[in-house]
FIMARTOR-993918 format. One record per residue: residue number from 1; y, x, z of N, C-alpha, C, O, CB in turn. Coordinates in Angstrom, 2 decimals, decimal comma. Glycine has a CB too. Layout:
BEGIN
+-----+---------+---------+---------+---------+---------+---------+---------+---------+---------+---------+---------+---------+---------+---------+---------+
! num !    n_c2 !    n_c1 !    n_c3 !   ca_c2 !   ca_c1 !   ca_c3 !    c_c2 !    c_c1 !    c_c3 !    o_c2 !    o_c1 !    o_c3 !   cb_c2 !   cb_c1 !   cb_c3 !
+-----+---------+---------+---------+---------+---------+---------+---------+---------+---------+---------+---------+---------+---------+---------+---------+
! NUM !       Y !       X !       Z !       Y !       X !       Z !       Y !       X !       Z !       Y !       X !       Z !       Y !       X !       Z !
...
+-----+---------+---------+---------+---------+---------+---------+---------+---------+---------+---------+---------+---------+---------+---------+---------+
! end
This chain:
BEGIN
+-----+---------+---------+---------+---------+---------+---------+---------+---------+---------+---------+---------+---------+---------+---------+---------+
! num !    n_c2 !    n_c1 !    n_c3 !   ca_c2 !   ca_c1 !   ca_c3 !    c_c2 !    c_c1 !    c_c3 !    o_c2 !    o_c1 !    o_c3 !   cb_c2 !   cb_c1 !   cb_c3 !
+-----+---------+---------+---------+---------+---------+---------+---------+---------+---------+---------+---------+---------+---------+---------+---------+
!   1 !   -1,11 !    0,73 !   -0,01 !    0,30 !   -0,20 !   -0,14 !    1,46 !    1,35 !    0,08 !    2,47 !    1,41 !   -0,61 !    0,48 !   -1,83 !    1,57 !
!   2 !    1,22 !    2,18 !    0,81 !    2,38 !    2,72 !    0,60 !    2,31 !    3,42 !   -0,77 !    3,21 !    3,29 !   -1,60 !    2,72 !    3,57 !    1,72 !
!   3 !    1,66 !    3,88 !   -0,88 !    1,23 !    4,65 !   -2,08 !    1,59 !    3,69 !   -3,35 !    1,92 !    4,23 !   -4,41 !   -0,44 !    5,05 !   -1,99 !
!   4 !    1,53 !    2,51 !   -3,26 !    2,18 !    1,47 !   -4,34 !    3,81 !    1,42 !   -4,47 !    4,55 !    1,49 !   -5,46 !    1,72 !   -0,07 !   -3,90 !
!   5 !    4,11 !    1,25 !   -2,82 !    5,57 !    1,27 !   -2,94 !    6,12 !    2,75 !   -3,08 !    7,34 !    2,81 !   -3,26 !    6,19 !    0,57 !   -1,67 !
!   6 !    5,62 !    3,66 !   -3,05 !    6,24 !    5,09 !   -3,34 !    6,22 !    4,97 !   -4,93 !    7,26 !    4,60 !   -5,49 !    5,25 !    6,55 !   -2,67 !
!   7 !    5,44 !    5,18 !   -5,45 !    5,28 !    4,72 !   -7,17 !    6,21 !    3,43 !   -7,78 !    6,63 !    3,36 !   -8,94 !    3,57 !    4,18 !   -7,45 !
!   8 !    6,37 !    2,60 !   -6,86 !    7,49 !    1,86 !   -7,26 !    9,04 !    2,37 !   -7,24 !    9,93 !    2,02 !   -8,02 !    7,40 !    0,78 !   -6,50 !
!   9 !    9,12 !    3,12 !   -6,34 !   10,68 !    3,55 !   -6,35 !   10,35 !    5,09 !   -7,37 !   11,20 !    5,19 !   -8,26 !   11,50 !    3,90 !   -4,31 !
!  10 !    9,51 !    6,00 !   -7,39 !    9,56 !    6,65 !   -8,51 !    9,48 !    5,75 !   -9,82 !   10,28 !    5,86 !  -10,75 !    8,56 !    7,59 !   -8,43 !
!  11 !    8,90 !    5,26 !   -9,79 !    9,23 !    4,26 !  -11,50 !   10,68 !    3,71 !  -11,69 !   11,39 !    3,72 !  -12,69 !    8,19 !    2,58 !  -11,64 !
!  12 !   10,93 !    3,19 !  -10,34 !   12,89 !    3,18 !  -10,77 !   13,48 !    3,77 !  -10,73 !   14,65 !    3,39 !  -10,67 !   13,83 !    2,65 !  -10,35 !
!  13 !   13,22 !    5,03 !  -10,72 !   13,95 !    6,34 !  -10,32 !   14,39 !    6,65 !  -11,78 !   15,53 !    6,68 !  -12,25 !   12,93 !    7,64 !   -9,50 !
!  14 !   13,12 !    6,89 !  -12,41 !   12,51 !    7,86 !  -13,55 !   12,47 !    6,98 !  -14,81 !   12,85 !    7,51 !  -15,85 !   10,90 !    8,46 !  -13,19 !
!  15 !   12,02 !    5,63 !  -14,83 !   11,81 !    4,76 !  -16,19 !   13,18 !    4,44 !  -16,32 !   14,09 !    4,63 !  -15,52 !   10,77 !    3,32 !  -16,15 !
!  16 !   13,21 !    3,81 !  -17,75 !   14,46 !    3,10 !  -18,28 !   14,00 !    2,39 !  -18,96 !   13,05 !    2,95 !  -19,51 !   15,49 !    3,73 !  -18,93 !
!  17 !   14,11 !    1,21 !  -19,33 !   14,00 !    0,34 !  -20,48 !   13,61 !   -0,67 !  -20,09 !   13,60 !   -0,82 !  -18,87 !   13,27 !    0,67 !  -21,47 !
!  18 !   13,19 !   -1,66 !  -20,89 !   12,23 !   -3,30 !  -20,39 !   10,41 !   -2,99 !  -19,74 !    9,53 !   -3,68 !  -19,22 !   11,96 !   -4,55 !  -22,37 !
!  19 !   10,60 !   -1,38 !  -20,21 !    8,69 !   -1,02 !  -19,54 !    9,17 !   -0,38 !  -18,11 !    8,29 !   -0,02 !  -17,32 !    7,40 !    0,62 !  -20,74 !
!  20 !   10,18 !   -0,27 !  -17,86 !   10,62 !    0,38 !  -16,35 !   10,72 !   -1,07 !  -15,66 !   10,01 !   -1,16 !  -14,65 !   12,34 !    1,44 !  -16,27 !
!  21 !   11,29 !   -1,96 !  -15,91 !   11,34 !   -3,53 !  -15,30 !   10,13 !   -3,72 !  -14,90 !    9,76 !   -3,84 !  -13,73 !   11,72 !   -4,76 !  -16,28 !
!  22 !    9,38 !   -3,75 !  -16,04 !    8,00 !   -4,34 !  -16,22 !    6,71 !   -3,58 !  -14,77 !    5,96 !   -4,05 !  -13,91 !    7,51 !   -3,79 !  -18,15 !
!  23 !    7,05 !   -2,47 !  -15,18 !    6,00 !   -1,50 !  -14,29 !    6,43 !   -1,78 !  -12,54 !    5,62 !   -1,73 !  -11,62 !    6,30 !    0,49 !  -14,81 !
!  24 !    7,87 !   -2,07 !  -12,41 !    8,56 !   -2,31 !  -11,14 !    8,29 !   -3,52 !  -10,51 !    8,14 !   -3,56 !   -9,29 !    9,91 !   -2,24 !  -11,28 !
!  25 !    8,18 !   -4,77 !  -11,36 !    7,77 !   -6,01 !  -10,82 !    6,09 !   -5,56 !  -11,07 !    5,27 !   -6,25 !  -10,46 !    8,47 !   -7,54 !  -11,69 !
!  26 !    5,75 !   -4,82 !  -11,64 !    4,20 !   -4,86 !  -11,10 !    3,62 !   -3,91 !   -9,79 !    2,57 !   -3,96 !   -9,15 !    3,30 !   -4,40 !  -12,38 !
!  27 !    4,76 !   -3,06 !   -9,71 !    4,48 !   -2,35 !   -8,20 !    4,60 !   -3,24 !   -6,99 !    3,88 !   -3,43 !   -6,00 !    5,55 !   -1,17 !   -7,91 !
!  28 !    5,97 !   -3,82 !   -7,49 !    6,36 !   -4,90 !   -6,20 !    5,43 !   -6,44 !   -5,77 !    5,58 !   -7,24 !   -4,84 !    7,98 !   -5,49 !   -6,64 !
!  29 !    4,41 !   -6,39 !   -6,96 !    3,72 !   -7,20 !   -6,45 !    2,22 !   -6,63 !   -5,99 !    1,46 !   -7,34 !   -5,33 !    3,74 !   -8,24 !   -7,35 !
!  30 !    1,96 !   -5,60 !   -6,30 !    0,86 !   -4,83 !   -5,63 !    0,67 !   -4,67 !   -4,57 !   -0,37 !   -4,76 !   -3,93 !    0,74 !   -3,88 !   -5,84 !
!  31 !    2,63 !   -4,14 !   -3,97 !    2,67 !   -3,81 !   -2,43 !    2,80 !   -5,26 !   -1,83 !    2,42 !   -5,25 !   -0,66 !    4,05 !   -2,75 !   -1,93 !
!  32 !    3,14 !   -6,33 !   -2,19 !    2,94 !   -7,95 !   -1,52 !    1,70 !   -8,28 !   -1,27 !    1,16 !   -8,67 !   -0,23 !    3,37 !   -9,14 !   -2,41 !
!  33 !    1,37 !   -8,10 !   -2,15 !   -0,32 !   -7,96 !   -2,33 !   -1,41 !   -7,69 !   -1,10 !   -2,06 !   -8,37 !   -0,31 !   -0,55 !   -6,70 !   -3,28 !
!  34 !   -1,25 !   -6,48 !   -1,38 !   -1,86 !   -5,49 !   -0,39 !   -1,36 !   -5,89 !    1,07 !   -2,15 !   -5,62 !    1,99 !   -1,39 !   -3,90 !   -0,76 !
!  35 !    0,15 !   -6,65 !    1,48 !    0,63 !   -6,78 !    2,62 !   -0,01 !   -7,48 !    2,94 !   -0,48 !   -7,29 !    4,06 !    1,68 !   -6,98 !    2,86 !
!  36 !   -0,53 !   -9,01 !    1,98 !   -1,12 !  -10,04 !    2,40 !   -2,89 !  -10,01 !    2,95 !   -3,54 !  -10,76 !    3,67 !   -0,84 !  -10,89 !    1,26 !
!  37 !   -3,20 !   -8,82 !    2,25 !   -4,44 !   -8,80 !    2,71 !   -4,95 !   -8,23 !    3,79 !   -5,98 !   -8,55 !    4,37 !   -5,01 !   -8,45 !    1,98 !
!  38 !   -3,70 !   -6,80 !    4,22 !   -3,82 !   -6,36 !    5,47 !   -3,70 !   -7,23 !    6,25 !   -4,57 !   -7,27 !    7,11 !   -3,13 !   -5,48 !    5,78 !
!  39 !   -2,67 !   -8,21 !    6,30 !   -2,20 !   -9,54 !    7,42 !   -3,44 !  -10,40 !    7,64 !   -3,86 !  -10,67 !    8,76 !   -0,87 !  -10,70 !    6,75 !
!  40 !   -3,95 !  -10,77 !    6,63 !   -4,51 !  -11,95 !    6,15 !   -6,35 !  -11,40 !    7,29 !   -7,08 !  -12,13 !    7,96 !   -4,46 !  -12,03 !    3,82 !
!  41 !   -6,46 !   -9,92 !    7,01 !   -7,94 !   -9,21 !    7,20 !   -8,00 !   -9,15 !    8,66 !   -9,14 !   -8,99 !    9,10 !   -8,15 !   -7,58 !    6,50 !
!  42 !   -6,85 !   -9,26 !    9,73 !   -6,79 !   -8,81 !   10,80 !   -6,14 !   -9,80 !   11,74 !   -5,52 !   -9,72 !   12,80 !   -6,23 !   -7,64 !   10,68 !
!  43 !   -6,63 !  -11,04 !   10,73 !   -6,87 !  -12,42 !   11,91 !   -7,95 !  -12,42 !   12,82 !   -9,10 !  -12,47 !   12,37 !   -7,15 !  -13,82 !   11,23 !
!  44 !   -7,74 !  -12,38 !   14,06 !   -8,63 !  -12,26 !   15,25 !  -10,10 !  -13,37 !   15,35 !  -10,72 !  -13,75 !   16,34 !   -7,56 !  -12,56 !   16,56 !
!  45 !  -10,29 !  -13,62 !   14,04 !  -11,82 !  -14,24 !   14,14 !  -12,92 !  -13,47 !   13,45 !  -12,84 !  -12,42 !   12,82 !  -11,90 !  -15,70 !   13,48 !
!  46 !  -13,61 !  -13,98 !   13,62 !  -15,10 !  -13,37 !   13,69 !  -15,62 !  -13,07 !   12,20 !  -16,31 !  -12,06 !   12,05 !  -16,20 !  -14,50 !   14,45 !
!  47 !  -15,35 !  -13,84 !   11,12 !  -15,74 !  -13,60 !    9,78 !  -14,95 !  -12,51 !    9,25 !  -15,38 !  -11,75 !    8,38 !  -15,60 !  -14,79 !    8,95 !
!  48 !  -13,76 !  -12,43 !    9,78 !  -13,03 !  -11,25 !    9,37 !  -12,99 !  -10,07 !   10,06 !  -13,73 !   -9,80 !   11,00 !  -11,89 !  -11,51 !    9,24 !
!  49 !  -11,68 !   -8,96 !    9,35 !  -12,24 !   -7,57 !   10,29 !  -11,42 !   -7,47 !   11,52 !  -11,50 !   -6,64 !   12,42 !  -12,06 !   -5,98 !    9,46 !
!  50 !  -10,22 !   -8,96 !   11,31 !  -10,00 !   -8,83 !   13,21 !  -10,74 !   -9,13 !   14,06 !  -10,53 !   -8,83 !   15,24 !   -9,08 !   -9,50 !   13,86 !
!  51 !  -11,95 !   -9,91 !   13,59 !  -12,52 !  -10,33 !   14,85 !  -13,78 !   -8,87 !   15,17 !  -14,66 !   -8,72 !   16,02 !  -13,31 !  -12,19 !   14,60 !
!  52 !  -13,55 !   -8,45 !   14,62 !  -14,57 !   -7,19 !   14,27 !  -13,91 !   -6,19 !   15,73 !  -14,47 !   -5,59 !   16,65 !  -14,23 !   -6,29 !   12,21 !
!  53 !  -12,45 !   -6,38 !   15,35 !  -11,61 !   -5,03 !   16,17 !  -11,58 !   -5,65 !   17,61 !  -11,70 !   -4,92 !   18,60 !   -9,71 !   -4,62 !   15,52 !
!  54 !  -11,42 !   -7,03 !   17,72 !  -11,48 !   -7,90 !   18,91 !  -12,77 !   -7,67 !   19,38 !  -12,98 !   -7,44 !   20,57 !  -11,21 !   -9,38 !   18,68 !
!  55 !  -13,33 !   -7,70 !   18,84 !  -14,93 !   -7,87 !   19,32 !  -15,42 !   -6,31 !   20,22 !  -16,48 !   -6,29 !   20,84 !  -16,10 !   -8,11 !   17,61 !
!  56 !  -14,44 !   -4,96 !   20,17 !  -14,10 !   -3,88 !   20,46 !  -13,58 !   -4,08 !   22,31 !  -13,81 !   -3,23 !   23,16 !  -12,99 !   -3,43 !   19,26 !
!  57 !  -13,02 !   -5,11 !   22,52 !  -12,22 !   -5,29 !   23,77 !  -12,66 !   -6,27 !   24,48 !  -11,98 !   -6,59 !   25,46 !  -10,88 !   -5,51 !   23,60 !
!  58 !  -13,96 !   -7,07 !   24,18 !  -14,26 !   -8,09 !   24,60 !  -15,40 !   -7,77 !   25,42 !  -16,07 !   -6,83 !   24,99 !  -14,39 !   -8,99 !   23,66 !
!  59 !  -15,85 !   -8,39 !   26,65 !  -17,03 !   -7,51 !   27,00 !  -18,31 !   -8,67 !   26,06 !  -18,06 !   -9,76 !   25,54 !  -17,26 !   -7,29 !   29,17 !
!  60 !  -19,30 !   -8,11 !   26,10 !  -20,82 !   -8,17 !   25,40 !  -20,79 !   -9,68 !   25,40 !  -20,58 !  -10,35 !   24,39 !  -22,32 !   -7,39 !   26,34 !
!  61 !  -21,08 !  -10,33 !   26,97 !  -21,04 !  -12,09 !   26,82 !  -19,98 !  -12,75 !   26,00 !  -20,39 !  -13,76 !   25,43 !  -20,82 !  -12,81 !   28,24 !
!  62 !  -18,55 !  -12,42 !   25,75 !  -17,96 !  -13,35 !   25,11 !  -17,75 !  -12,77 !   23,69 !  -17,08 !  -13,40 !   22,87 !  -16,75 !  -13,78 !   25,84 !
!  63 !  -18,28 !  -11,61 !   23,39 !  -18,53 !  -11,06 !   22,00 !  -19,57 !  -11,68 !   21,09 !  -19,43 !  -11,81 !   19,87 !  -18,91 !   -9,71 !   22,14 !
!  64 !  -20,92 !  -12,15 !   22,01 !  -21,93 !  -12,92 !   21,98 !  -21,73 !  -14,04 !   21,37 !  -22,08 !  -14,24 !   20,21 !  -22,36 !  -13,10 !   23,05 !
!  65 !  -21,00 !  -15,12 !   22,31 !  -20,39 !  -16,28 !   22,41 !  -19,55 !  -16,38 !   20,58 !  -19,98 !  -16,93 !   19,57 !  -19,27 !  -16,20 !   23,98 !
!  66 !  -18,54 !  -15,77 !   20,76 !  -17,81 !  -15,60 !   19,49 !  -18,73 !  -15,48 !   18,11 !  -18,27 !  -15,88 !   17,03 !  -16,95 !  -14,31 !   19,66 !
!  67 !  -20,18 !  -14,85 !   18,23 !  -20,62 !  -14,47 !   17,01 !  -21,59 !  -15,70 !   16,68 !  -21,91 !  -16,12 !   15,57 !  -21,28 !  -13,00 !   17,02 !
!  68 !  -22,03 !  -16,21 !   18,09 !  -22,39 !  -17,53 !   17,89 !  -21,53 !  -18,90 !   17,02 !  -21,85 !  -19,89 !   16,37 !  -22,55 !  -17,83 !   19,20 !
!  69 !  -20,49 !  -18,35 !   17,41 !  -19,50 !  -19,37 !   17,10 !  -18,81 !  -19,17 !   15,69 !  -17,99 !  -20,00 !   15,30 !  -18,43 !  -19,38 !   18,22 !
!  70 !  -19,08 !  -18,29 !   15,10 !  -19,10 !  -17,95 !   13,96 !  -18,61 !  -19,02 !   12,44 !  -17,68 !  -19,12 !   11,64 !  -20,39 !  -17,52 !   14,05 !
!  71 !  -19,91 !  -19,65 !   12,75 !  -19,69 !  -20,35 !   11,48 !  -18,55 !  -21,68 !   11,55 !  -18,22 !  -22,53 !   10,72 !  -21,20 !  -20,88 !   11,02 !
!  72 !  -18,21 !  -21,46 !   12,72 !  -17,32 !  -22,57 !   13,11 !  -16,00 !  -22,44 !   13,19 !  -15,07 !  -23,23 !   13,03 !  -17,60 !  -23,00 !   14,21 !
!  73 !  -16,11 !  -20,80 !   13,58 !  -14,37 !  -20,23 !   13,51 !  -14,00 !  -19,83 !   11,93 !  -12,92 !  -19,28 !   11,72 !  -14,08 !  -18,55 !   14,61 !
!  74 !  -14,99 !  -20,13 !   10,72 !  -14,71 !  -20,15 !    8,95 !  -14,04 !  -21,75 !    9,21 !  -12,85 !  -21,84 !    8,92 !  -16,58 !  -20,02 !    7,56 !
!  75 !  -14,46 !  -22,56 !    9,54 !  -13,84 !  -24,13 !    9,32 !  -12,08 !  -24,05 !   10,17 !  -11,09 !  -24,70 !    9,82 !  -15,23 !  -25,61 !   10,39 !
!  76 !  -12,17 !  -23,00 !   11,38 !  -11,07 !  -23,23 !   11,64 !  -10,21 !  -22,34 !   11,00 !   -9,09 !  -22,83 !   10,80 !  -10,97 !  -23,29 !   12,82 !
!  77 !  -10,38 !  -20,98 !   10,55 !   -9,73 !  -20,62 !    9,53 !   -9,16 !  -20,98 !    8,21 !   -8,13 !  -20,56 !    7,68 !  -10,16 !  -20,05 !    9,40 !
!  78 !  -10,15 !  -22,00 !    7,70 !   -9,62 !  -22,74 !    6,82 !   -8,56 !  -24,01 !    6,96 !   -7,58 !  -24,21 !    6,24 !  -10,61 !  -23,07 !    6,32 !
!  79 !   -8,98 !  -24,74 !    7,97 !   -8,00 !  -25,70 !    8,38 !   -6,81 !  -25,34 !    8,86 !   -5,84 !  -26,09 !    8,76 !   -8,45 !  -26,42 !    9,23 !
!  80 !   -6,70 !  -23,85 !    9,58 !   -5,55 !  -23,07 !    9,86 !   -4,66 !  -22,88 !    8,18 !   -3,44 !  -22,94 !    8,02 !   -6,16 !  -21,45 !   10,65 !
!  81 !   -5,43 !  -22,72 !    7,38 !   -5,08 !  -21,93 !    6,29 !   -4,03 !  -23,46 !    5,19 !   -3,03 !  -23,52 !    4,47 !   -6,92 !  -21,11 !    5,47 !
!  82 !   -5,00 !  -24,32 !    5,66 !   -4,79 !  -25,84 !    4,66 !   -3,62 !  -26,58 !    5,49 !   -2,87 !  -27,35 !    4,90 !   -6,47 !  -27,08 !    4,58 !
!  83 !   -3,54 !  -26,41 !    6,45 !   -2,39 !  -26,77 !    7,88 !   -1,10 !  -26,31 !    7,83 !   -0,19 !  -26,77 !    8,51 !   -2,81 !  -26,12 !    9,29 !
!  84 !   -0,97 !  -25,13 !    6,78 !    0,73 !  -24,36 !    6,56 !    0,13 !  -23,37 !    7,68 !    0,70 !  -23,15 !    8,74 !    2,66 !  -25,50 !    7,08 !
!  85 !   -0,97 !  -22,86 !    7,34 !   -1,08 !  -21,09 !    8,58 !   -0,44 !  -19,96 !    7,69 !    0,01 !  -18,90 !    8,13 !   -3,22 !  -20,29 !    9,05 !
!  86 !   -0,48 !  -20,40 !    6,14 !    0,49 !  -19,28 !    5,61 !    1,75 !  -19,31 !    5,77 !    2,45 !  -18,71 !    4,96 !    0,45 !  -19,09 !    4,37 !
!  87 !    2,34 !  -20,02 !    6,85 !    4,38 !  -20,26 !    6,63 !    4,08 !  -19,18 !    7,86 !    4,86 !  -18,24 !    8,05 !    5,68 !  -22,41 !    7,08 !
!  88 !    2,78 !  -19,40 !    8,78 !    3,15 !  -18,27 !   10,33 !    2,87 !  -17,06 !   10,04 !    3,42 !  -16,14 !   10,64 !    2,23 !  -18,47 !   11,80 !
!  89 !    1,36 !  -16,73 !    8,46 !    1,46 !  -15,34 !    8,03 !    2,55 !  -14,19 !    7,41 !    2,78 !  -12,99 !    7,45 !    0,73 !  -15,41 !    7,30 !
!  90 !    3,05 !  -15,46 !    6,83 !    4,11 !  -15,09 !    5,82 !    5,47 !  -13,98 !    6,78 !    6,17 !  -13,15 !    6,21 !    4,84 !  -16,88 !    5,13 !
!  91 !    5,51 !  -14,20 !    7,83 !    6,48 !  -13,66 !    8,47 !    6,33 !  -11,62 !    8,84 !    7,12 !  -10,68 !    8,69 !    6,47 !  -14,73 !    9,83 !
!  92 !    4,82 !  -11,73 !    9,39 !    4,41 !  -10,51 !    9,06 !    4,29 !   -9,70 !    7,78 !    4,60 !   -8,53 !    7,58 !    3,49 !  -10,54 !    9,47 !
!  93 !    3,73 !  -10,65 !    6,90 !    3,44 !  -10,23 !    5,72 !    4,78 !   -9,79 !    5,03 !    4,95 !   -8,64 !    4,65 !    2,69 !  -11,27 !    5,02 !
!  94 !    5,43 !  -10,48 !    4,95 !    7,08 !   -9,90 !    4,33 !    7,95 !   -9,18 !    5,32 !    9,10 !   -9,00 !    4,93 !    8,15 !  -11,23 !    3,85 !
!  95 !    7,70 !   -8,81 !    6,31 !    8,18 !   -7,68 !    7,56 !    7,00 !   -6,25 !    7,09 !    7,27 !   -5,05 !    7,16 !    7,74 !   -8,54 !    9,71 !
!  96 !    5,97 !   -6,74 !    6,73 !    5,52 !   -4,99 !    6,46 !    5,47 !   -4,96 !    5,14 !    4,74 !   -4,07 !    4,68 !    3,95 !   -4,34 !    7,06 !
!  97 !    6,01 !   -5,66 !    4,36 !    6,42 !   -5,33 !    2,75 !    7,28 !   -4,25 !    2,83 !    7,12 !   -3,11 !    2,37 !    7,21 !   -6,56 !    1,88 !
!  98 !    8,60 !   -4,89 !    3,72 !   10,00 !   -4,45 !    3,51 !    9,75 !   -3,03 !    4,51 !   10,43 !   -2,02 !    4,32 !   11,36 !   -5,77 !    4,07 !
!  99 !    9,14 !   -3,07 !    5,14 !    8,83 !   -1,87 !    5,87 !    8,48 !   -0,66 !    4,90 !    9,13 !    0,32 !    4,53 !    7,66 !   -2,16 !    6,83 !
! 100 !    7,16 !   -1,14 !    4,64 !    6,75 !    0,00 !    3,39 !    7,41 !    0,35 !    2,26 !    7,27 !    1,41 !    1,64 !    5,66 !   -0,30 !    2,78 !
! 101 !    8,56 !   -1,10 !    1,85 !    9,43 !   -0,50 !    0,75 !   10,42 !    0,47 !    1,15 !   10,91 !    1,33 !    0,41 !   10,16 !   -1,53 !    0,07 !
! 102 !   10,73 !    0,24 !    2,62 !   12,24 !    0,98 !    3,49 !   11,62 !    2,31 !    3,38 !   12,38 !    3,19 !    2,98 !   12,71 !    0,48 !    5,47 !
! 103 !   10,47 !    2,63 !    3,63 !    9,87 !    4,13 !    3,55 !    9,62 !    4,98 !    2,52 !    9,54 !    6,20 !    2,37 !    8,80 !    4,17 !    3,98 !
! 104 !    9,46 !    3,38 !    1,41 !    9,30 !    4,28 !    0,59 !   10,83 !    5,07 !   -0,28 !   11,03 !    6,15 !   -0,84 !    8,31 !    3,54 !   -0,29 !
! 105 !   11,55 !    4,04 !   -0,05 !   13,10 !    4,16 !   -0,32 !   13,37 !    5,70 !    0,24 !   13,61 !    6,55 !   -0,62 !   14,11 !    2,86 !    0,61 !
! 106 !   13,35 !    6,09 !    1,62 !   13,61 !    6,66 !    2,47 !   13,14 !    8,17 !    1,82 !   13,88 !    9,12 !    1,58 !   13,05 !    6,03 !    3,68 !
! 107 !   11,80 !    8,09 !    1,63 !   11,03 !    9,18 !    0,83 !   11,78 !    9,64 !   -0,49 !   12,31 !   10,74 !   -0,61 !    9,58 !    8,62 !    0,41 !
! 108 !   11,75 !    8,98 !   -1,16 !   12,09 !    9,11 !   -2,60 !   13,55 !    9,35 !   -2,33 !   13,90 !   10,37 !   -2,92 !   11,72 !    7,77 !   -3,62 !
! 109 !   14,43 !    8,85 !   -1,73 !   15,46 !    9,53 !   -1,34 !   16,95 !    8,26 !   -1,74 !   18,11 !    8,57 !   -1,50 !   15,36 !   11,18 !   -2,25 !
+-----+---------+---------+---------+---------+---------+---------+---------+---------+---------+---------+---------+---------+---------+---------+---------+
! end
């Protein structure tokens, strides 16, 4: 993701013409999609990677209960997203996206 942001600003500085705007737009979407995937994957429910991270901090009994409840957490996740969960996820997604773009701007100059 940060590599995409870095290449975004390299392309913006050194490329010109209509090709430059197409490459810049493509790289902007690349960084945004990677931010979306990173934030979504860290939701602390067991089918996602965030659930595996959470499992490391829980005692084994709670972890086993969450693993047994995994088939239900999938429906909870689906319901969350269908009922407007993307509005809640948009806040960290765009914050992460802006952070990586600001870092890339600082590195490129």
